[in-house]
N, C-alpha and C positions, 0 to 999 in steps of 0.2 A: 504494499500500500503506499502510496506517495503523499505524505502529509505536508511537503513543502509548500509554502504559500508564495514564495519568491522564486524567480527564474533568472538565470544569468543572461544579461542583455549583451554585455561586451567586456572585453579587457583592454585596459588602456595602460601605457608605460609611463604615464606622468599623473601625479596626484593632482597637479594644478589642472590638467585637462578633465580628469574625473570630477573635480569640484565644480568646474564650469558646466559639465554635463548634468551633474546633480542639480544645480541651480536651475538650469534650463528645463529639466523634466519636472521638477517640483513646482516651478512657476506655472507649468501647464497641467497641474493636478495629478502627477504620477509620483507616488512615494519611491524613495531610492535608499538602497542600503549599499554602502561601500565596504569592501573587504580588501585588506592590504597586510602583508606580513610586516610585523612590527619593526623589523630591521630596516625596511624600505621606507618608513615613515618617521624621520627624525630630521634634524637640522641639516644633515649632509644626505640628501635622498640617494639611495643605492638603486642602480638600474642593472647591476651585474647579475647574469644568470636569472633574470626574471623576478629578482627580489623587489624591485620597485613597481611590479605589476599591481594594478588596481583592478579588481573585479567589481562590475556594477551590476546589481540586482534589482528587479523591479517586481511588483506583484503579478502572478501568473495571469490574471484577469486583464491586465493592462499591457501585456508583452507586445501585441500587434501595434498598438498605438505607440508605444515606446520605440519599437523598431523603426517605424516611419519617422518619428521625431529624431532618432539617431541619425538617420540618413540626412535629414534636413540640416542637423547639427554639423555633420561632416561637410556638407556642401557648402555651408555658411563660412567656412574657415577662409 
């Protein structure tokens, strides 16, 4: 049985980019949970071997809307 309420939307290599995406999604009514290894989230961000990778999770029922918004977010760069 799958009791997970959140689904992985994307993985990013920058906490700053993840924070921007989080703000964009939340401003449009989509809750966001970010997950990052503790070593990658400090004063000197680490990106070696994926340690700086940030996973972006959204509620399963909003994943389609979030995917569309992710494409808009990427296009707007």
